[in-house]
N, C-alpha and C positions, 0 to 999 in steps of 0.2 A: 221718229223723234225720240231723243233720249230722255231719261227720267229727270225731273226737276231737282230731285234730291238724290245724290250719289253717296252712299255710305255716310250719311249724316252730314253732308256738305252740299251746298247749292252750286249750281253752274250759273255764274253771274250773267253770261250772255243771254240767258233765257228770260231775263227780267228787265223791266224798264225802271222800276222804282224799288228802292231798298229802304225798309222801315226798321229803325233801331228803337227798341222800347226798353225803358228803364222803369220797372214796375214795382210799386209798393201797394199796400192793401187798400189805399184810398184813391190813388191816382197813378198815372203813367206819363212820364216824359217821353215824347215821341219825336224822332227826327226822320225826315224823308229826304233821300238823295236820289239823283238819277246818275247816269254814267258820267256826267260832267260836273255838276255843281250840287251844292246844298240847296234843297228846295224850301224846306220849312221845318222849324222846330216849334213845338207847342206842348202844352200840358193838358191832358184829358182826364176825366174821371175813369177809374178802373172799371172798364166795361167794354167788352168786345163789340157791343151794339154801338156805343158812341164812336169807337175807333172805326168800325166799318162804315158808319154813316158819313164820317169825315172823308174816308177814302173814296167812297162812292161819289161824293159830291165833287172832290177836287182831282181825283185820278181815275175817273170813269174810263173803263175800257183798257186800262194799262195793266200789265203783268207786274204784280207786287210780291216781294218776298219780305217776310217779317222775321225778326230775331229778337229774343230776350234772354236774360240770364236766368238760370234755374235758381229758385229761392223759396222763401216761405209761402209765397202765393200759390205754389203748386203748378199744375199743368192745365188748369181750367181754361186759361186764355188760349193755350195751344189747341186744346180740344175744340173750342168754339171756332177758331180761325180755320182749322182743318175741316171741320164739319161744313163750313161755308166755302169750301174749295179754294182755300188760300194755302200757300206754302209758308210754313212757320218752322224755324229752326230754334231749338232751345240749346243754349251753350252753358258750360260750367264757367263760373266767373273767373276761376283760376287759369283758364285756358285762353282768355281774351288778351291779345297782345296789347301792351301799353308802351308809351314812349318813355324812355329813361328821363328821370328828373321831373316828370309831371306828377306832382303830389296833390294838386287841387282835384278834388273829386266831388262832382255834383251830378244830380240826376240828368240834367240837360247835357252835360259833357259826356257822361256815360252813354246816353242814347245816341249822341252824335258819333262817338267812337264805334259803337256797335254797327251803326248804319254804314259808316265808311269801311269798316273791316268786312262787312257782309258784301258790299259792292266789290271789294278787292278779292273776294274768295278766300279770305284768311281765317275763317271761323269753321271749327269742327263742332258739330252738334252732338248732343248726347242722345241715347236711346230713351224715348218716352214710352213708359209702360202703358199698356191698354188700361182703360178705365176699370174694367172688371178685375184686372190683376191688382190695381191700386186699391180697390175696395176690399178685395180678399186680404191683401197685406195689412190693411187697416184693421180688419176684423181679427186677424191673428195677433196684432199688437195689443188690441183691447183684451183679448183672452189672456195673453201673457201678463199684462198688468193685473188683471183680476186674480190670476193664479199666484202671483207674487204677494198680493195683498192677503190672500187666504193663508199662505204659508207663514207670513210674518207674525211673530208672537206679540200679543198685547197691542195690536193695531186695529182700530175700528175699521170695519169694511166700508168702503165708500161705494155708494150705488153707482152703477154703470148704466149706460143707455139701454142695455138689453135685460137689466135686472128689474124685477118687480119690487116695489118698496112695501 
């Protein structure tokens, strides 16, 4: 059997359901399609647990591929889905094909577009750094911020999460 993800791209024939997610910090618009039709569009709270409970109830035993656009919500959803043995592709918003002349942009339409494009094998995912790498990168950014504040003349030092007050 070949891998379900090949160079940050899925092989659609290996899945039965394609889930497009448009995520914001409070909720996610979700669209499920199969190889023939649109199955269901709905809005769920931003939680992998809510999403997986819905999937287990309505698509039990089916092979499901998830996709969402990288954004300010980070990679937490990806981490949780992968930890529970699901395939999840994260794509850059600028690489998602759109139809010419379509200017209406809603979360529901975006999730539907992602689901349909995933089903067609048209999406290329981005590399998702490991959790430890992301934590190290965050630590380096905090240090850089503190060092800039220390070097700035006549600026009061703001306490940071690792500084004692």
